N, C-alpha and C positions, 0 to 999 in steps of 0.2 A: 264752748258747751253756746250749744248752738238754739234757742225754745220759738214753737210758735203756739198760737192758743187759738183756741175753735170753741166759744159759745156756745151752749147749746140754741141762743137767739140766732145765734150767724149761722147755720143748718138750714139747708135749702129745704122747702117742706112742700111737699102733695098731699090730695086730699083725692082719695080717690072716692068717699065714699063708704065702700068696704073694706078702703086700705089709710091709711093714714102712716105717711113714709118719713121721717126729717135725714136729710143725709148729710154727713160732713163732706163728704166729698164726691163729687158731678159725680152727678148717675139720671140718668133716661131723660125726663124733659130737663133738671135741673143742672147745668152750666157756670161752673167757673173755675175762670180759665189758673187762678188760684189755689185753686183749689184737685187739685186730678188726681192725687194720691198722696199717703208721705209714705218712703223710699216704696218697700213693697205692697205696703198696709193698697189697696185700688180702691175698696166700696165696703162702707161703715156704717151700715146703715140699721135703724131705731125704728122698729112697725108694730104698726098697731093691726092685727086684720079682726073684725064686727066676727059676731056669730053666726055660724054655718055658711060661711064665704074662705076664698085664698084662690091663692096662685094653681089657674091651670097650668096642663103639662105643659114645660118650657124648654126646651136644650138649653146645653154649658160643656164648653170644650175652654181644656188649658189653663182650670183657675181650683186651687185649691177655696172652698168654700165653705165657713163655720156657721151655722148657728146655736146662737144660747137663749132658750127661752128665760120670760122673766116674768110674764105669768102668765095661765093656763097651759096650754098645749097643740102640737101642732101633728095635724096627721100627716106623712108622709111612703110616697111608691113613687119609686121609680123602674130606669130601664132593665134594672139589676135584677131585678126581682125581689126587692125590696122593701112591706110596707109594714113602717114601726109608727105608732106613735112615742114622739120627744116630748117630754115635759122638762117642770123647774128642776131645777140641780140638774139636769142633760144639758149633753154639749155634742152637737155633730159634728162630724169632719164629712164632706164629699171630694176626692179629689178627680176633678172630671176629666182630665186629661186628655185619652182619643174621642169623647167624649159621648154623653149620656140625656136623658131626660129626665125631668122629673115632673114632683106637680106636692103641695104645701097645704096645707089644708088645718082652716081652726073648725073641728067638729061638734062645738059647743051649741046649743040653741041659747042660749042666754049671756056666757060670756066673754071679753075682748082676751084677745091673745096676743103679747106684748114678747116681742125678742128680736136681739140683734144678729144681724147679719153680717160675718164679712165676709171678702175672698181680698187672697192674699194673692202674687204672683207667681209660681213654681219654678223654682230656681232648673229644671227638667218640664219640657213638654214633651207631647204624647205618650206620657205615659198609661197604664191599663186602667181604666175606670176604679174608685176603692168608694166605700161607703161604710159609714162607723160610726155608730151612738157608746154613749157611756154615762150612766149615774157619778156622780164623784159626792163623796163624803161632807158634808156642809163641817164636821169637826175641824176636816182640813184645809179649812181656809180661814179658822178663826186667828186674827191675828197675826198671819200672814199669807204670801201667795204660792196660791197649791196649782198648780202646771196642771192645764187641763191638754192643755197644744205642744207641740215640740214638732224637731226634725223626727221623720224614717229614721236617719241611719245617727242618731246620736238620742231615739227617745229617752224622753225621760220615764222610769220605771211610775205605774198608773197612767201614763197619760196618754192620746192618740195623737196618731204619725198624718203627719204632711211631708211634701214634696217641696221644703224651703228650708232655709236656720234661718226661722219661725218660732216664737216661742207666745203664748194667751197663758198668763193668767190671772187669776184671779183671788183676793181677796175679802172678808169683812173684819175691824179691824173698829177697838175701843176711840171712845173720843181720848184723846195729847199724844196718840199712840203716836209714837215715829219709826216708819217703814224704813229702814236704807235697802238698795238695788245696785247690784253690777248690773254692768252692762257690755255686752259678749263688743268682740273690737269687728268697726266697721258699722254694726246694730246703732236703734232709736227707740227708742222706747216710744208711744202714744199713749197717755195715760188720761181712760175716762172716769168719769161718775158717775158711776149708773146710781148714787144716794148716798145724800150729806154731801160733805164741806169740808173740804186739804188743801194743804199749802204747798208749795211746791216750787220752787227758782224766783219767790218772794211773788207768785202769783197765785189770785188765790177760787176756788176754788167750788163753783158750785153743782146743784142736781143736775148731769146730762153735760154740764161743762167738759173738755180736755185740750191734753198741752203735750205736744209733742218734744220731744229733746233728743239733744244726738251730739254729736263729735266732745263724746262723756264717755269718763269712766263708772260714775255713780250718780246715780239722783239719792234725796232722801224728801220723804213725802209727809207729812204734818198733816195727822185728821187732826178736826176743828170739833165737829159731833162726829158718835154712830158714824161707821161708811160701808159701800159695798164699792173697792174701787175693779176696775178691770183694765191690768195694763198692756198689752201688745209693743213685743218688741218684732224688727223687721229687720231686713238685710236695709241701709240706707242708696243703695247702687244696683 
């Protein structure tokens, strides 16, 4: 088993006034040669957007982009004529493929928006761009992992598909729960504590800490306090 720990405090940080962004991996002005990616997970940002502010129209290509709101809402517009609001409980996926442009704004006049954005390197380039979002049942993640994203060609029922052999799961666990998770051959898992405290492979994890684990068939996560956990399983090569 191999592990790498990323504490909340060790993340890159940028304060643009309208945006506060924490970077688990090198992104924009934050560059750390030892933190370029975790397998096919290239970007993992924890963003806080101020009221009436947001990301103007900008392009992407050949990347699987996943957004998970934790607080507030984002208004989405893109070059595929999608115009939607994404809220807490929903997950948004975009396959940028051959290229698209989009914008994301916090339309609230008073409240911040906090969301996680992940970029996963696709297994196939130049696919037709695609956009989907879905509201997931909170009951479906109580004391178990709920799959919200899975591979297009091995789609887990009820989840959103992407062009990579990757799985994204969210769970809300009670104190003292022990959660076992089996890892597919060739994959690793990036375990991120959204809230609460847990331990994994004798490593203690608090809010916004993460542990990457690979070269093992399974892991056991021990929940210390009521916790919300994001688990990202990706190919390591």
